[in-house]
Biopython code that builds the backbone (N, CA, C, O; Angstrom):
import numpy as np
from Bio.PDB.StructureBuilder import StructureBuilder

atoms = [
    (1, "UNK", "N", (133.677, 104.336, 162.021)),
    (1, "UNK", "CA", (134.423, 103.256, 162.282)),
    (1, "UNK", "C", (135.912, 103.732, 162.535)),
    (1, "UNK", "O", (136.491, 104.467, 161.734)),
    (2, "UNK", "N", (136.483, 103.275, 163.680)),
    (2, "UNK", "CA", (137.778, 103.670, 164.063)),
    (2, "UNK", "C", (138.555, 102.447, 164.596)),
    (2, "UNK", "O", (137.983, 101.571, 165.245)),
    (3, "UNK", "N", (139.869, 102.408, 164.306)),
    (3, "UNK", "CA", (140.650, 101.369, 164.799)),
    (3, "UNK", "C", (141.583, 101.884, 165.938)),
    (3, "UNK", "O", (142.165, 102.959, 165.795)),
    (4, "UNK", "N", (141.726, 101.177, 167.003)),
    (4, "UNK", "CA", (142.436, 101.525, 168.192)),
    (4, "UNK", "C", (143.548, 100.564, 168.490)),
    (4, "UNK", "O", (143.441, 99.354, 168.289)),
    (5, "UNK", "N", (144.654, 101.162, 168.991)),
    (5, "UNK", "CA", (145.881, 100.404, 169.442)),
    (5, "UNK", "C", (146.058, 100.442, 170.873)),
    (5, "UNK", "O", (145.893, 101.517, 171.450)),
    (6, "UNK", "N", (146.400, 99.311, 171.578)),
    (6, "UNK", "CA", (146.663, 99.381, 172.924)),
    (6, "UNK", "C", (148.083, 99.055, 173.106)),
    (6, "UNK", "O", (148.529, 97.968, 172.739)),
    (7, "UNK", "N", (148.890, 100.059, 173.723)),
    (7, "UNK", "CA", (150.346, 100.111, 173.764)),
    (7, "UNK", "C", (150.801, 100.514, 175.144)),
    (7, "UNK", "O", (150.158, 101.317, 175.821)),
    (8, "UNK", "N", (151.970, 99.922, 175.571)),
    (8, "UNK", "CA", (152.589, 100.424, 176.845)),
    (8, "UNK", "C", (153.417, 101.640, 176.589)),
    (8, "UNK", "O", (154.125, 101.782, 175.592)),
    (9, "UNK", "N", (153.273, 102.557, 177.610)),
    (9, "UNK", "CA", (153.871, 103.825, 177.421)),
    (9, "UNK", "C", (155.282, 103.795, 178.191)),
    (9, "UNK", "O", (155.514, 102.940, 179.045)),
    (10, "UNK", "N", (156.120, 104.693, 177.866)),
    (10, "UNK", "CA", (157.513, 104.700, 178.539)),
    (10, "UNK", "C", (157.401, 104.919, 180.056)),
    (10, "UNK", "O", (158.304, 104.535, 180.799)),
    (11, "UNK", "N", (156.251, 105.562, 180.543)),
    (11, "UNK", "CA", (156.178, 105.701, 181.957)),
    (11, "UNK", "C", (155.559, 104.524, 182.747)),
    (11, "UNK", "O", (155.262, 104.573, 183.941)),
    (12, "UNK", "N", (155.396, 103.421, 181.899)),
    (12, "UNK", "CA", (154.905, 102.213, 182.560)),
    (12, "UNK", "C", (153.342, 102.053, 182.439)),
    (12, "UNK", "O", (152.852, 100.939, 182.628)),
    (13, "UNK", "N", (152.623, 103.025, 182.161)),
    (13, "UNK", "CA", (151.190, 102.940, 182.006)),
    (13, "UNK", "C", (150.916, 102.435, 180.587)),
    (13, "UNK", "O", (151.783, 102.301, 179.723)),
    (14, "UNK", "N", (149.589, 102.167, 180.439)),
    (14, "UNK", "CA", (149.149, 101.626, 179.090)),
    (14, "UNK", "C", (148.148, 102.797, 178.599)),
    (14, "UNK", "O", (147.517, 103.575, 179.314)),
    (15, "UNK", "N", (148.169, 102.715, 177.204)),
    (15, "UNK", "CA", (147.122, 103.703, 176.457)),
    (15, "UNK", "C", (146.413, 102.999, 175.388)),
    (15, "UNK", "O", (146.857, 102.006, 174.812)),
    (16, "UNK", "N", (145.321, 103.545, 175.158)),
    (16, "UNK", "CA", (144.585, 103.279, 173.875)),
    (16, "UNK", "C", (144.554, 104.489, 173.046)),
    (16, "UNK", "O", (144.219, 105.586, 173.491)),
    (17, "UNK", "N", (144.933, 104.258, 171.748)),
    (17, "UNK", "CA", (145.148, 105.377, 170.862)),
    (17, "UNK", "C", (144.471, 105.000, 169.538)),
    (17, "UNK", "O", (144.593, 103.897, 169.005)),
    (18, "UNK", "N", (143.738, 106.028, 169.056)),
    (18, "UNK", "CA", (143.008, 105.877, 167.745)),
    (18, "UNK", "C", (144.131, 105.776, 166.599)),
    (18, "UNK", "O", (145.129, 106.496, 166.634)),
    (19, "UNK", "N", (143.939, 104.992, 165.751)),
    (19, "UNK", "CA", (144.910, 104.932, 164.563)),
    (19, "UNK", "C", (145.165, 106.244, 163.953)),
    (19, "UNK", "O", (144.250, 107.008, 163.644)),
    (20, "UNK", "N", (146.435, 106.508, 163.777)),
    (20, "UNK", "CA", (147.005, 107.804, 163.212)),
    (20, "UNK", "C", (146.839, 109.029, 164.011)),
    (20, "UNK", "O", (147.093, 110.150, 163.571)),
    (21, "UNK", "N", (146.388, 108.773, 165.249)),
    (21, "UNK", "CA", (146.254, 109.992, 166.226)),
    (21, "UNK", "C", (147.638, 110.272, 166.802)),
    (21, "UNK", "O", (148.488, 109.384, 166.871)),
    (22, "UNK", "N", (147.857, 111.562, 167.228)),
    (22, "UNK", "CA", (149.023, 111.899, 167.791)),
    (22, "UNK", "C", (149.162, 111.649, 169.239)),
    (22, "UNK", "O", (150.238, 111.355, 169.759)),
    (23, "UNK", "N", (147.975, 111.779, 169.920)),
    (23, "UNK", "CA", (147.823, 111.653, 171.312)),
    (23, "UNK", "C", (146.907, 110.480, 171.722)),
    (23, "UNK", "O", (146.006, 110.097, 170.976)),
    (24, "UNK", "N", (147.155, 109.922, 172.914)),
    (24, "UNK", "CA", (146.449, 108.774, 173.397)),
    (24, "UNK", "C", (144.918, 109.225, 173.688)),
    (24, "UNK", "O", (144.675, 110.335, 174.160)),
    (25, "UNK", "N", (143.876, 108.261, 173.364)),
    (25, "UNK", "CA", (142.401, 108.516, 173.742)),
    (25, "UNK", "C", (142.393, 108.521, 175.284)),
    (25, "UNK", "O", (141.785, 109.417, 175.868)),
    (26, "UNK", "N", (143.001, 107.618, 175.925)),
    (26, "UNK", "CA", (142.948, 107.389, 177.348)),
    (26, "UNK", "C", (144.231, 106.742, 177.828)),
    (26, "UNK", "O", (144.923, 106.070, 177.063)),
    (27, "UNK", "N", (144.563, 106.957, 179.162)),
    (27, "UNK", "CA", (145.698, 106.208, 179.724)),
    (27, "UNK", "C", (145.304, 105.547, 180.934)),
    (27, "UNK", "O", (144.555, 106.109, 181.733)),
    (28, "UNK", "N", (145.820, 104.226, 181.156)),
    (28, "UNK", "CA", (145.313, 103.323, 182.191)),
    (28, "UNK", "C", (146.577, 102.846, 182.918)),
    (28, "UNK", "O", (147.702, 102.966, 182.432)),
    (29, "UNK", "N", (146.309, 102.278, 184.158)),
    (29, "UNK", "CA", (147.403, 101.626, 184.904)),
    (29, "UNK", "C", (147.774, 100.244, 184.406)),
    (29, "UNK", "O", (148.898, 99.792, 184.628)),
    (30, "UNK", "N", (146.913, 99.604, 183.778)),
    (30, "UNK", "CA", (147.128, 98.188, 183.431)),
    (30, "UNK", "C", (146.614, 97.878, 182.023)),
    (30, "UNK", "O", (145.797, 98.629, 181.492)),
    (31, "UNK", "N", (147.073, 96.795, 181.418)),
    (31, "UNK", "CA", (146.702, 96.494, 180.072)),
    (31, "UNK", "C", (145.215, 96.032, 179.915)),
    (31, "UNK", "O", (144.622, 96.310, 178.872)),
    (32, "UNK", "N", (144.612, 95.358, 180.884)),
    (32, "UNK", "CA", (143.381, 94.925, 180.827)),
    (32, "UNK", "C", (142.395, 96.067, 180.832)),
    (32, "UNK", "O", (141.413, 96.014, 180.092)),
    (33, "UNK", "N", (142.619, 97.165, 181.681)),
    (33, "UNK", "CA", (141.880, 98.270, 181.496)),
    (33, "UNK", "C", (142.019, 99.002, 180.189)),
    (33, "UNK", "O", (141.012, 99.510, 179.696)),
    (34, "UNK", "N", (143.220, 99.102, 179.567)),
    (34, "UNK", "CA", (143.376, 99.693, 178.372)),
    (34, "UNK", "C", (142.603, 99.019, 177.247)),
    (34, "UNK", "O", (142.030, 99.630, 176.344)),
    (35, "UNK", "N", (142.650, 97.569, 177.408)),
    (35, "UNK", "CA", (141.898, 96.807, 176.307)),
    (35, "UNK", "C", (140.457, 97.186, 176.332)),
    (35, "UNK", "O", (139.864, 97.453, 175.287)),
    (36, "UNK", "N", (139.809, 97.218, 177.638)),
    (36, "UNK", "CA", (138.395, 97.363, 177.803)),
    (36, "UNK", "C", (138.095, 98.844, 177.204)),
    (36, "UNK", "O", (137.106, 99.056, 176.503)),
    (37, "UNK", "N", (138.955, 99.758, 177.515)),
    (37, "UNK", "CA", (138.774, 101.202, 176.968)),
    (37, "UNK", "C", (138.762, 101.167, 175.453)),
    (37, "UNK", "O", (137.884, 101.763, 174.830)),
    (38, "UNK", "N", (139.706, 100.490, 174.857)),
    (38, "UNK", "CA", (139.817, 100.521, 173.336)),
    (38, "UNK", "C", (138.656, 99.887, 172.908)),
    (38, "UNK", "O", (138.038, 100.434, 171.995)),
    (39, "UNK", "N", (138.213, 98.815, 173.387)),
    (39, "UNK", "CA", (136.950, 98.208, 172.827)),
    (39, "UNK", "C", (135.789, 99.089, 172.885)),
    (39, "UNK", "O", (135.052, 99.202, 171.906)),
    (40, "UNK", "N", (135.556, 99.797, 174.109)),
    (40, "UNK", "CA", (134.517, 100.748, 174.211)),
    (40, "UNK", "C", (134.562, 101.857, 173.171)),
    (40, "UNK", "O", (133.548, 102.190, 172.558)),
    (41, "UNK", "N", (135.735, 102.418, 172.982)),
    (41, "UNK", "CA", (135.950, 103.529, 172.105)),
    (41, "UNK", "C", (135.601, 102.960, 170.597)),
    (41, "UNK", "O", (134.911, 103.649, 169.846)),
    (42, "UNK", "N", (136.022, 101.889, 170.256)),
    (42, "UNK", "CA", (135.752, 101.291, 168.995)),
    (42, "UNK", "C", (134.264, 101.052, 168.848)),
    (42, "UNK", "O", (133.673, 101.383, 167.820)),
    (43, "UNK", "N", (133.639, 100.460, 169.905)),
    (43, "UNK", "CA", (132.134, 100.270, 169.770)),
    (43, "UNK", "C", (131.509, 101.597, 169.556)),
    (43, "UNK", "O", (130.676, 101.751, 168.664)),
    (44, "UNK", "N", (131.864, 102.526, 170.311)),
    (44, "UNK", "CA", (131.154, 103.801, 170.263)),
    (44, "UNK", "C", (131.276, 104.710, 168.952)),
    (44, "UNK", "O", (130.567, 105.679, 168.684)),
    (45, "UNK", "N", (132.277, 104.214, 168.229)),
    (45, "UNK", "CA", (132.653, 105.002, 166.908)),
    (45, "UNK", "C", (132.060, 104.146, 165.786)),
    (45, "UNK", "O", (132.363, 104.443, 164.630)),
    (46, "UNK", "N", (131.242, 103.110, 166.018)),
    (46, "UNK", "CA", (130.526, 102.314, 165.030)),
    (46, "UNK", "C", (131.283, 100.999, 164.699)),
    (46, "UNK", "O", (130.977, 100.306, 163.728)),
    (47, "UNK", "N", (132.191, 100.723, 165.475)),
    (47, "UNK", "CA", (132.920, 99.419, 165.206)),
    (47, "UNK", "C", (134.429, 99.686, 164.759)),
    (47, "UNK", "O", (134.819, 100.822, 164.487)),
    (48, "UNK", "N", (135.181, 98.655, 164.708)),
    (48, "UNK", "CA", (136.587, 98.808, 164.140)),
    (48, "UNK", "C", (137.423, 97.732, 164.779)),
    (48, "UNK", "O", (136.965, 96.827, 165.477)),
    (49, "UNK", "N", (138.737, 97.918, 164.466)),
    (49, "UNK", "CA", (139.629, 96.829, 165.033)),
    (49, "UNK", "C", (140.350, 97.378, 166.294)),
    (49, "UNK", "O", (140.690, 98.556, 166.400)),
    (50, "UNK", "N", (140.560, 96.402, 167.264)),
    (50, "UNK", "CA", (141.384, 96.720, 168.400)),
    (50, "UNK", "C", (142.646, 95.855, 168.130)),
    (50, "UNK", "O", (142.547, 94.652, 167.890)),
    (51, "UNK", "N", (143.857, 96.520, 168.179)),
    (51, "UNK", "CA", (145.147, 95.882, 167.996)),
    (51, "UNK", "C", (145.978, 96.013, 169.277)),
    (51, "UNK", "O", (146.303, 97.111, 169.728)),
    (52, "UNK", "N", (146.310, 94.839, 169.845)),
    (52, "UNK", "CA", (146.994, 94.872, 171.123)),
    (52, "UNK", "C", (148.546, 94.659, 170.917)),
    (52, "UNK", "O", (148.968, 93.677, 170.306)),
    (53, "UNK", "N", (149.284, 95.517, 171.396)),
    (53, "UNK", "CA", (150.832, 95.469, 171.165)),
    (53, "UNK", "C", (151.387, 94.802, 172.474)),
    (53, "UNK", "O", (150.868, 94.861, 173.589)),
    (54, "UNK", "N", (152.582, 94.136, 172.107)),
    (54, "UNK", "CA", (153.281, 93.537, 173.277)),
    (54, "UNK", "C", (153.912, 94.613, 174.020)),
    (54, "UNK", "O", (154.046, 95.719, 173.497)),
    (55, "UNK", "N", (154.312, 94.368, 175.207)),
    (55, "UNK", "CA", (154.882, 95.418, 176.159)),
    (55, "UNK", "C", (156.437, 95.406, 175.980)),
    (55, "UNK", "O", (157.099, 96.381, 176.336)),
    (56, "UNK", "N", (156.984, 94.358, 175.458)),
    (56, "UNK", "CA", (158.446, 94.449, 175.422)),
    (56, "UNK", "C", (159.027, 94.989, 174.084)),
    (56, "UNK", "O", (160.087, 95.614, 174.056)),
    (57, "UNK", "N", (158.309, 94.728, 173.009)),
    (57, "UNK", "CA", (158.906, 95.097, 171.710)),
    (57, "UNK", "C", (157.783, 95.825, 170.858)),
    (57, "UNK", "O", (158.052, 96.102, 169.689)),
    (58, "UNK", "N", (156.688, 96.111, 171.315)),
    (58, "UNK", "CA", (155.622, 96.882, 170.671)),
    (58, "UNK", "C", (155.072, 96.291, 169.321)),
    (58, "UNK", "O", (154.461, 96.986, 168.511)),
    (59, "UNK", "N", (155.328, 95.001, 169.149)),
    (59, "UNK", "CA", (154.820, 94.284, 167.989)),
    (59, "UNK", "C", (153.378, 93.950, 168.392)),
    (59, "UNK", "O", (153.085, 93.685, 169.558)),
    (60, "UNK", "N", (152.451, 93.972, 167.352)),
    (60, "UNK", "CA", (150.973, 93.565, 167.389)),
    (60, "UNK", "C", (151.061, 92.056, 167.803)),
    (60, "UNK", "O", (151.711, 91.257, 167.130)),
    (61, "UNK", "N", (150.405, 91.710, 168.898)),
    (61, "UNK", "CA", (150.252, 90.272, 169.296)),
    (61, "UNK", "C", (148.919, 89.763, 169.055)),
    (61, "UNK", "O", (148.697, 88.556, 168.965)),
    (62, "UNK", "N", (147.998, 90.679, 168.945)),
    (62, "UNK", "CA", (146.605, 90.320, 168.779)),
    (62, "UNK", "C", (145.797, 91.346, 168.141)),
    (62, "UNK", "O", (146.022, 92.531, 168.391)),
    (63, "UNK", "N", (144.837, 90.982, 167.305)),
    (63, "UNK", "CA", (143.957, 92.034, 166.568)),
    (63, "UNK", "C", (142.573, 91.311, 166.412)),
    (63, "UNK", "O", (142.506, 90.132, 166.065)),
    (64, "UNK", "N", (141.508, 92.056, 166.676)),
    (64, "UNK", "CA", (140.178, 91.576, 166.448)),
    (64, "UNK", "C", (139.233, 92.704, 166.123)),
    (64, "UNK", "O", (139.544, 93.864, 166.394)),
    (65, "UNK", "N", (138.115, 92.404, 165.562)),
    (65, "UNK", "CA", (137.193, 93.387, 165.111)),
    (65, "UNK", "C", (136.000, 93.479, 166.189)),
    (65, "UNK", "O", (135.501, 92.507, 166.756)),
    (66, "UNK", "N", (135.671, 94.695, 166.350)),
    (66, "UNK", "CA", (134.522, 95.057, 167.261)),
    (66, "UNK", "C", (133.285, 95.350, 166.283)),
    (66, "UNK", "O", (133.388, 96.106, 165.317)),
    (67, "UNK", "N", (132.141, 94.699, 166.619)),
    (67, "UNK", "CA", (130.921, 94.941, 165.684)),
    (67, "UNK", "C", (130.492, 96.359, 165.908)),
    (67, "UNK", "O", (130.793, 96.947, 166.947)),
    (68, "UNK", "N", (129.810, 96.903, 164.974)),
    (68, "UNK", "CA", (129.327, 96.287, 163.683)),
    (68, "UNK", "C", (130.148, 96.408, 162.376)),
    (68, "UNK", "O", (129.662, 96.283, 161.252)),
    (69, "UNK", "N", (131.403, 96.656, 162.641)),
    (69, "UNK", "CA", (132.364, 96.867, 161.581)),
    (69, "UNK", "C", (132.627, 95.481, 160.763)),
    (69, "UNK", "O", (132.493, 94.401, 161.339)),
    (70, "UNK", "N", (132.967, 95.554, 159.542)),
    (70, "UNK", "CA", (133.266, 94.367, 158.791)),
    (70, "UNK", "C", (134.684, 93.843, 159.098)),
    (70, "UNK", "O", (135.601, 94.655, 159.217)),
    (71, "UNK", "N", (134.890, 92.591, 159.223)),
    (71, "UNK", "CA", (136.213, 92.092, 159.475)),
    (71, "UNK", "C", (136.855, 92.082, 158.088)),
    (71, "UNK", "O", (136.256, 91.646, 157.105)),
    (72, "UNK", "N", (138.095, 92.579, 158.043)),
    (72, "UNK", "CA", (138.900, 92.678, 156.871)),
    (72, "UNK", "C", (139.340, 91.219, 156.366)),
    (72, "UNK", "O", (139.560, 90.996, 155.175)),
    (73, "UNK", "N", (139.442, 90.303, 157.311)),
    (73, "UNK", "CA", (139.871, 88.951, 157.015)),
    (73, "UNK", "C", (138.806, 87.916, 157.598)),
    (73, "UNK", "O", (139.103, 87.196, 158.552)),
    (74, "UNK", "N", (137.635, 87.872, 157.028)),
    (74, "UNK", "CA", (136.624, 86.969, 157.653)),
    (74, "UNK", "C", (136.961, 85.502, 157.460)),
    (74, "UNK", "O", (137.578, 85.141, 156.458)),
    (75, "UNK", "N", (136.596, 84.703, 158.337)),
    (75, "UNK", "CA", (136.824, 83.272, 158.165)),
    (75, "UNK", "C", (136.099, 82.686, 157.089)),
    (75, "UNK", "O", (134.963, 83.041, 156.773)),
    (76, "UNK", "N", (136.819, 81.698, 156.469)),
    (76, "UNK", "CA", (136.004, 80.997, 155.412)),
    (76, "UNK", "C", (135.080, 80.065, 155.858)),
    (76, "UNK", "O", (135.312, 79.483, 156.918)),
    (77, "UNK", "N", (134.015, 79.811, 155.196)),
    (77, "UNK", "CA", (133.083, 78.665, 155.632)),
    (77, "UNK", "C", (131.766, 78.934, 155.475)),
    (77, "UNK", "O", (130.923, 78.094, 155.789)),
]
sb = StructureBuilder()
sb.init_structure("model")
sb.init_model(0)
sb.init_chain("A")
sb.init_seg("    ")
for serial, (resi, resn, name, xyz) in enumerate(atoms, 1):
    if name == "N":
        sb.init_residue(resn, " ", resi, " ")
    sb.init_atom(name, np.array(xyz, "f"), 0.0, 1.0, " ", f" {name:<3s}", serial, name[0])
structure = sb.get_structure()
């Protein structure tokens, strides 16, 4: 299980990066491709979280779990 972050790079491209990694897993031309890549990487590693960062200030704007990983904050009900 691995978590991946989708972030904008200083060169204008987007990357998906495994949590705590020094280098990007892959580099993409747009955010949509980077999100798809991060989801695929997380799925291939047995599930995990995908965290999408804002382009302007790099804050996390969205995070969700890719199965079969366990959601750290499951909904009540």
